[in-house]
Residue frames relative to the residue before (quaternion, step in Angstrom):
aa qw qx qy qz dx dy dz
M 1.0000 0.0000 0.0000 0.0000 0.00 0.00 0.00
M 0.2574 -0.7590 0.5834 0.1319 3.56 -1.00 0.91
N 0.1992 -0.7737 0.5898 0.1179 3.61 -0.90 0.89
L 0.0039 -0.7711 0.6356 -0.0376 3.48 -0.96 1.07
R 0.3514 -0.6857 0.5729 0.2794 3.53 -1.19 0.07
H 0.1989 -0.7698 0.6040 0.0550 3.51 -0.97 1.09
T 0.3359 -0.7363 0.5641 0.1634 3.49 -0.94 1.01
N 0.1554 -0.7777 0.6032 0.0849 3.59 -0.84 0.97
Y 0.5995 -0.5964 0.3081 0.4358 3.63 1.20 0.61
L 0.7108 0.3732 -0.2878 0.5221 3.64 1.14 -0.05
K 0.7638 -0.1728 0.1375 0.6065 3.56 0.75 -0.97
P 0.5661 -0.6171 0.4352 0.3307 3.57 -1.17 0.58
L 0.1344 -0.7826 0.6050 0.0588 3.54 -1.00 0.88
P 0.5091 -0.6315 0.4775 0.3377 3.64 -1.01 0.78
L 0.0671 -0.7802 0.6219 0.0031 3.60 -1.02 0.82
S 0.1116 -0.7807 0.6107 0.0709 3.53 -0.93 0.91
I 0.1441 -0.7912 0.5942 0.0118 3.51 -0.96 1.06
T 0.4197 -0.6947 0.5095 0.2858 3.57 -0.80 0.80
A 0.6151 -0.6095 0.3756 0.3303 3.48 -1.08 0.82
A 0.6457 0.5502 -0.3143 0.4261 3.65 1.13 -0.59
S 0.5857 0.6156 -0.3365 0.4060 3.61 1.29 -0.35
S 0.3048 -0.6814 0.6120 0.2614 3.54 -1.26 0.40
V 0.0951 -0.7942 0.5999 0.0192 3.49 -0.91 0.92
L 0.2086 -0.7565 0.6150 0.0772 3.55 -0.97 0.92
L 0.1298 -0.7955 0.5861 0.0824 3.66 -0.42 1.18
F 0.1841 -0.7492 0.6330 0.0639 3.53 -0.78 1.06
F 0.1013 -0.7884 0.6056 0.0381 3.57 -0.41 1.20
I 0.0685 -0.8203 0.5668 -0.0329 3.50 -0.45 1.25
P 0.5317 -0.6197 0.4749 0.3283 3.57 -1.00 0.82
S 0.5666 -0.5836 0.4307 0.3909 3.66 -1.01 0.57
D 0.5882 -0.6294 0.3891 0.3263 3.44 -1.15 0.82
Q 0.1476 -0.7116 0.6821 0.0804 3.41 -1.25 0.78
P 0.6042 -0.5683 0.3876 0.4023 3.62 -1.07 0.62
F 0.8493 0.0757 -0.1024 0.5123 3.53 -0.94 0.95
D 0.3412 0.7546 -0.4934 0.2660 3.59 1.04 0.71
Q 0.2480 -0.8133 0.5153 0.1070 3.53 -0.08 1.39
Q 0.5927 0.5666 -0.3705 0.4363 3.67 1.03 -0.66
N 0.6995 0.4641 -0.2856 0.4622 3.60 0.78 -0.84
D 0.6008 0.5382 -0.3413 0.4825 3.55 1.12 -0.54
W 0.6490 0.5046 -0.2904 0.4897 3.47 1.03 -0.88
L 0.6888 0.4781 -0.3001 0.4548 3.55 0.83 -0.83
R 0.6103 0.5169 -0.3484 0.4887 3.70 1.10 -0.48
R 0.6806 0.4561 -0.3125 0.4808 3.55 0.97 -0.78
M 0.5965 0.5426 -0.3675 0.4634 3.62 1.13 -0.51
A 0.6238 0.5405 -0.3288 0.4589 3.49 0.97 -0.81
D 0.6661 0.4989 -0.2946 0.4697 3.59 0.90 -0.88
T 0.6491 0.5128 -0.2993 0.4754 3.57 1.02 -0.88
V 0.6575 0.4873 -0.3479 0.4573 3.60 0.90 -0.74
Q 0.6372 0.5305 -0.3363 0.4465 3.56 0.98 -0.72
Q 0.6452 0.4985 -0.3210 0.4819 3.56 1.04 -0.83
Q 0.6481 0.5680 -0.2991 0.4097 3.58 0.96 -0.96
F 0.8026 0.3082 -0.1458 0.4894 3.52 0.81 -1.14
G 0.2944 -0.8023 0.4831 0.1902 3.60 1.25 -0.21
D 0.8438 -0.1381 0.1196 0.5046 3.57 -0.87 -1.02
Q 0.4960 0.6546 -0.4552 0.3440 3.68 1.14 -0.08
V 0.8152 0.0670 0.0000 0.5753 3.63 1.01 -0.63
R 0.2537 -0.7169 0.6232 0.1825 3.60 -1.12 0.54
V 0.1989 -0.7933 0.5702 0.0777 3.56 -0.66 1.20
L 0.0806 -0.7924 0.6046 -0.0075 3.51 -0.84 1.11
K 0.2499 -0.7564 0.5920 0.1221 3.60 -0.73 1.07
I 0.0833 -0.8129 0.5761 -0.0188 3.56 -0.63 1.17
D 0.2966 -0.7667 0.5531 0.1350 3.52 -0.61 1.18
A 0.5384 -0.6893 0.3876 0.2910 3.58 -0.61 1.08
D 0.7287 0.4067 -0.2398 0.4961 3.58 0.87 -0.91
A 0.6940 0.4922 -0.2938 0.4356 3.58 0.85 -0.87
Q 0.7831 0.2368 -0.1206 0.5622 3.52 1.23 -0.57
A 0.0706 0.8649 -0.4926 0.0659 3.52 1.02 0.86
D 0.6194 0.5337 -0.3484 0.4584 3.65 1.00 -0.68
V 0.6377 0.5010 -0.3320 0.4819 3.67 0.99 -0.69
L 0.6465 0.5391 -0.3034 0.4465 3.49 1.00 -0.96
R 0.6450 0.5136 -0.3125 0.4718 3.59 0.97 -0.88
S 0.6702 0.5442 -0.3111 0.3974 3.56 0.89 -1.01
F 0.6952 0.4338 -0.2736 0.5037 3.55 1.17 -0.48
R 0.3038 -0.7997 0.4657 0.2265 3.64 1.35 -0.09
L 0.1922 0.8155 -0.5146 0.1820 3.54 0.85 1.05
A 0.2907 -0.7859 0.5254 0.1473 3.62 -0.80 0.95
Q 0.8065 0.1522 -0.0494 0.5692 3.58 1.17 -0.48
L 0.1623 -0.7650 0.6198 0.0653 3.55 -1.13 0.80
P 0.4829 -0.1868 -0.8554 0.0124 1.47 -2.13 1.32
A 0.1500 -0.7432 0.6455 0.0919 3.50 -1.38 0.35
F 0.2034 -0.7539 0.6218 0.0600 3.47 -1.25 0.75
V 0.0187 -0.7993 0.5997 -0.0342 3.65 -0.72 1.03
L 0.1496 -0.7776 0.6054 0.0798 3.62 -0.73 1.02
V 0.0471 -0.7745 0.6307 -0.0155 3.60 -0.74 1.10
R 0.0024 -0.7705 0.6370 -0.0258 3.48 -1.04 0.99
Q 0.8344 -0.0139 -0.0592 0.5478 3.55 -0.85 1.07
G 0.7236 -0.4865 0.2214 0.4366 3.58 0.96 0.99
Q 0.6594 0.4696 -0.3028 0.5029 3.58 1.31 0.07
E 0.4341 -0.6519 0.5487 0.2924 3.60 -1.01 0.81
V 0.1180 -0.8070 0.5785 0.0161 3.56 -0.92 1.11
W 0.8144 0.0053 -0.0191 0.5800 3.53 1.24 -0.25
R 0.0479 0.7880 -0.6137 -0.0156 3.64 -1.05 0.56
Q 0.0813 -0.7381 0.6685 0.0408 3.49 -1.35 0.59
E 0.1416 -0.7513 0.6422 0.0557 3.52 -0.81 1.09
G 0.7498 0.2386 -0.2233 0.5754 3.55 -0.68 1.08
L 0.6434 -0.5197 0.3727 0.4208 3.56 -1.20 0.17
P 0.4326 -0.7074 0.4758 0.2934 3.62 -0.79 0.88
E 0.5411 -0.6431 0.4632 0.2811 3.51 -1.22 0.77
A 0.7059 0.3734 -0.2274 0.5573 3.50 1.10 -0.79
P 0.6158 -0.5440 0.3778 0.4268 3.62 -1.08 0.40
L 0.5634 -0.6424 0.4153 0.3121 3.53 -0.85 0.98
F 0.6134 0.5672 -0.3323 0.4376 3.61 1.00 -0.77
T 0.6480 0.5166 -0.2844 0.4820 3.60 0.98 -0.99
V 0.6998 0.4806 -0.2987 0.4360 3.58 0.74 -0.94
L 0.6610 0.5085 -0.2850 0.4725 3.55 1.02 -0.95
S 0.6180 0.5475 -0.3493 0.4431 3.58 0.92 -0.84
K 0.6726 0.4679 -0.2919 0.4935 3.62 0.84 -0.90
R 0.7046 0.4634 -0.2994 0.4463 3.63 0.76 -0.86
L 0.6635 0.4946 -0.3173 0.4631 3.66 1.00 -0.72
Q 0.6351 0.5403 -0.3173 0.4517 3.61 1.18 -0.51
R 0.6334 0.5499 -0.3266 0.4356 3.61 1.15 -0.69
T 0.2838 -0.7760 0.5502 0.1210 3.56 -1.07 0.78
D 0.4873 0.6906 -0.4167 0.3347 3.58 1.25 -0.09
């Protein structure tokens, strides 16, 4: 079982995820006043969760609130997306993906390697 911390926009809460689950970590830069990109990223995360349903658990991770998690993944650029399956990282994208995120995730979630 992998333990992560999930931000509920007020305070971090502990979150346990079974090893069999696929988890998409959305690393989002800390909010700045009137930051349209962060609003867009948060909506995208919600849409991805709706689109893929039980196939993947989407966690939005605020860079400042979860700095220790950010450091543990050694990310050089935000936003960043990390797909974890059975406790192993299977895909990452630092910066916005060139291909539609839904297309990339569909392919990665179907793979069993």
